[in-house]
N, C-alpha and C positions, 0 to 999 in steps of 0.2 A: 750572422747578421752582417749585411754589407756595410762597410764603414765609410763609403765615399762621401756621403752627406756630411759626416762629422769632419772629414779632412777639409772639405770646402768651407765649412762654417766656423769651426772652432779654432781660435788663435791662442797665443800665449797668455793674453790677459784673461780670456774666458777660462782657460785651464787653471790659471792661478786662483781665480775666484772659486772654482770647483774644489780645488784642494782645500781652501780655507773653510768652505761651507759643507764639505763632506759629500759632494755629489760627483766627485771625480770617478768613482767606481762605476757609476751608472753611465757616464758619458765619455769622460776623458780617456778611459782605458781603450776605447775603440781606436785611438790614434797610436797605440803602442805597437801595432802591426802595420805593414805597408798598406797603402791605399788599394782597396779592392777594385777600383775603377767604376765606371758608370753602372747605375742600378737599372735593372729592367723593371718596367711597369708590370705588375702582376694583375691577376683578375680582380683583386680587391681594389686596387687603384682605378682600374678601368671602369668597374661598376660605379665607383664613387663619381668619377668624371662624367659618366653617362647620365647621372641624376642631376648634375649641376645646372643651375640657371643663372649663376652669378659668381664672380670672383674678383679679386683685386690683383692687378698686374703692376709689378715694380720694374722699372727700367733705370738706366744710369744716364744722367745728363752729360753733355760734353764737359761741363764744369766739375764733374765727379760726384754730383749729388744724387741720392735716390729720388725717384719720381714715381708716385703711385697713382694709378687710375682705376676706375671701376668699369667692369664690363658685365653685361647681362643679356639674356635672350631666353627663348623657350628652352625647356629642359632638353638636353641633348645637343645644344648648339655648339658646345665644346666637344669636338669629335676626335676619335682615335683614327689615325691615318696609317696605322701599321707600325710595328716595332715600338720604338720609344717616341714616336712622333704624334703630336696632337695639333689641332688647328681650329680656328674659328674665323667667321666672317666679321671683318671690322666695319662697323657702320659709320655713316657720315656723322661727324660731330660738329664742334665749334670752329673747325678749320685751323686750330693751333698746330696740330700734327706733332705735338710734343713727344708722345710715346713712340709714334712711328719714326720720327727723326732720331730719337734716342736709340731705337733698335738698329737703324741704319748706320749710326755712328759706332755703337757698341752693342752687339747682339745679346749680351748677358741679360737674363731676365729671371724674375721670380714670380710665382703665383701662390696665392693662399686662397683656399676654398674651404668654406664652412657650411656644414649641414647643421643648422641650429636645432631643429626638432630632435635629431638623433645625437646631438652634441659631439660631432666628429669634425676634425680639422686636418687638412692635408696641405703640406707645403711642397712646392716643386721648384727646382732650379734647372735652368736650361738655356739653350741658345735660340733666340727668336730670329725669324726672317720675315720680311714684308714682301708680299708678292701682289703687285697691282693687277687689277682685273684684266687689263690689256695684255699682260704677260702670260696669264694662265686663266682664261675665263672658265675653263672646265672645272678647275679646282674650286673657284669661288662658287660656281653653280652647285657643286657637291656640298659645300659647307652651308649653303642656305637652303638646301632641300628640306631640311627638318624645320625650317623657320616659317614665318608668316609672309604674306604678300608685302607688308611694310618692310620687313627685314630684307627681302629680296631686292626691293626698290632702293633701299638706302645702303646696301652693301657696296663698299668702294674697293675693298682689297681683302686678301687673305693674310692672316698671320699664322705662321706655323712655328711650333716650338719642338726642338729636339731635347727631350728631357735627359738631364745628366744625373740628377739625384732627387730623392724625395724623402719626406719624413712625416710621420703621423704625430700630431700634438696630443697632449692629454686633454681631457674634457673639463678640467677643473674650472676654467674661467669662461666657458661658453654659456651665454644666456640662451635658454631654450625658447627661441621665438618660433612662431608658427604662421606659415603663409596660408593663403586661401585654399590652395590645392591640397595641402596636407590636412587642413581641417575638413575639407570635403571628403577626403579619403577616409578619415577617421569616422566622420558622420555616416558614411556609407556602410562601414563595418558595424557600427553600433545599430543602425537601422536594420541591417540583416540579422544581427543577433537578437534584437528586439522582436522582429517578426517570428523568429524561431521560438522565442519564449512565449509569445502570445499563442502560437499554435499549440505549444505544450500545455499552456493553461487551459485552452479550450478542450483539449483531449482529456485532461484530468477532470474538468468539470463534467464532461460527458460521462466519464467513468463513474464519478460520484453519483450523478443522477441515475445511472443504470443500477448501481448498488442500492440506492435508496428505494428504487422501484421494486 
């Protein structure tokens, strides 16, 4: 198991608490060997990212404070650009440009993505870059291809992230919320199964009538 995420996240105080509470074996021991270096995104992470329609983005302010913003779009708006690079079209907002400014000041960023129905959670650490439309219109066009007309009209820039490390969280605290698309998908499956059951009932009734005759 790659230990890069642990080297980036766990410090002496976290390790001290792990020792006191008995969780050091599960986490802290990963730091007993040298840092393995950046983690590659596997098919598992890429499949998860392809399903995402929302995430929270954390950046660092010039004053050193974490700053968190919400981003959303149609499923697949967060796209794989090859290797460990992902990107999304950043839409016109309230013109504060806080996240964009933070990235231009210090590119370190973190993403957390949650699939509530499946109770899965993925954390990503990486370096973000802001690319304005004028500097690379083709990239922005690619990132909004999967989006709506509204998304294309409001896209101002591309934000790309070179992922350094990632980690899957446990499902214990995830509330299993369900969006409209997921409910529609389940409903479609149930309707298909119900149709098959009705057909089987009709067949059995016909067979019973035949035997009675």
